[in-house]
Phi, psi and omega in degrees: 000132181286131178237117185275311186249145179276343184092139187252007183288128181281140176276171179299322183290324177294322181293334181284345181287144174296155180301326182298326181279340181264001182271124178273150177289172186298320181297309182293325177297314181293316179297320178299318179294322178297314183287347177288344182295139181296343182297334180278348177273340186302314180299327180285320178295324183293323187250334190234025183281075180255134186250015176237160180091181180289145178294141176282175167299133181306136184302318181295325176292317180299314181298319180292322177296319180291327175299313180296323180300311184276335177293323184246005175068034180279152163280170183297316181293319178296320178302311181298317180296316182293317179293323180298328183267354185248121179293320181292317181291328174298315180295319179299319182275002179061046177244109180298162182294333181267012178244152178277147171289138179307142182294153182299321180293329176295317179294322178296315181295322179295319179297318177293323181291312184291321174077176186287330182294318178297318181293323177296321177295325177297318178295319178297320179297320179295316180295319179298316179296315181295326179289314181297323179275003177058037175280327183243157178263159185223026181280329183231158175214154175221151181220148180203168179236155177213178179244129171259114185286147172278157182273069183227160175278170181298126191272084170279155181302316183294319184290319180285335170297316179296321178297320179296316178299315181295316182294317180295315181299317181297313181294319180297320179295320179297319178296317181293325178297323182281315187279318181114194187288352177294339177270129180296144179286144178259139181290129180275107180257011186297319182293312180294328177295318179298321179296323177296318179298317179293327178294322177297317179299323180290319182294322183294344177290337177276108185276067179227168178293335179292333182298322180297314179296321180294318178298320180297320179297316181294320179297320178294326175295322177294324177299317179298318178297320180293320179298317179296320180294318179296321179298315179292325179296322177298322178295320177298315180295316180297317180293322179296320179292322179292318186284324189263320184053238183264006185273353185292144176288167182296320180294321179291322177299321179295322179294321178294317177298321179296318178295318177301317179296316180297322178296316179298316180295317180295325174302316179296320180295317177300315182297315182288330176294319177295323177297318179296318181294338177266010172102356180273110185269329184257113183237124180286148180054044181294131177280128181245357180202139175289321187271347176223072188293344179280343180294147182224154172287128184232130177250123181242012177079021180276138178288321183288323179227086180301323179232129175245151184242112182169232186225148177270128182244128179259126185236128180242134183231163169258189183286347177268010181063030171268130178282105183277339180200150175210158176206136180260124183250142172276130181085203184229069177295151182294144177302322182304322183282350186260344192297309188296317178297323179295319179294318179298319178293324177296316179296320179295321182289318185265338183076011184226138174277122182292145177284325181230145178229136179232136177205168180275176187292346177297338180267001189286129169190151180296321181296321180294317181295319178295318181294323179293321178294324176295327178287342178108009177283120188283317184236122181243116182250090177227111180302138182280140175276152175080199183288136184248144175283169179297321179296321180291320178298319179296317181298318183286349175267357179295151184298316182296325180293314181292324177296320177294326177291324175295321177297320179300322182300334179293340178297329177297324178294319178297316179298321178297317178297315179300321181286318185283323190244347185232020168084007183276002175286324182207128179271127177268001174262148186261151175081166180297318180295316180294319179292323177298319177293319179299311180296319181299316179291323177298317180289324177298315178297318179298314181296318178299315179296319182292321181292327177297329178285336182273336185284000000 
């Protein structure tokens, strides 16, 4: 059952506390008042307004806990421990002294349940509220992209093959433990696989041409092991379907679905490894992780990290450094193809057509500039790529163009803050949906903190 409010009635123990201990600082007071608005309850009422079953953690308590998590970079367990020990944070989260702080696993399940779409609606609601109350300005906008890395190791072919073997073996064993001996046992190849990985590390110390051939031989041996594991996993799945039919419990069905997913991913990994061994180096939609199959290799031209593994995130701001819109993309779509949709979403969020737009040359195209003028954007500051005409050089030397470019440079600072302080350097949630929720909460916490500074 959906529960929106925790209730504001003070307990006897709360009344015994001195006023100094019950007083919140300016930031928490302002954020609390913002989150009290009914507009933040609308996304939950629209999708999760269920009136049967046990009450959930109150939505207002959940939102405040998640703000503290992303504001201070806590893990779920650390968040629960810190809130439990802090009288002020308990009051901010509307948790009385005689009540328990929600368990970390409960918060994880709620985040998975609500999903990225609900969190995106919360960000839109905050921007709408800030615009209506004239807290933020909407004359200019800037947009840029960055990479949010997945929480995975460097994806060599041999290592992700080993991960696939290990994941399939683990899931198949769990299914057999639940169902019993009617399910065929799967051969545990994890130990021999680990020895192969260590052998590759040993061979690579020899800086000779023979090392490459030796690594290729060992990788092909790992491919054979992976093929055998996948074959046995198919036998487990077939037997499970025959034995259980519709009698399987919900948890067992989830384990079977998980095993099917692991088998499909490992099949893809085997296929791409064989393609590499036959000389094909560039593979579209390359799988870089068994546990995060949506992650992709992305190159942004950085010297320190030529290739990053994760998701491309598009961030749009106004002149007050408020993130008015964001979107998480799978793969590495060109910036040029993203611009018009980003502007339309910004206009939808703020209700205002910006007078000026600033972006880097990656967004440059004649079609984009024409489309922006049709939308009503008066001044577009995007440096042109390639050879420029005399008229174009003159336009880019105009004062308004250069001022907008200086304004655009500030977007790099915002991205740096989001990465350093709000978790956008690396997502600890898996998959596109999980990463979208992770990024959404980080940006929501950043916007709330930023709006408290503007009020």
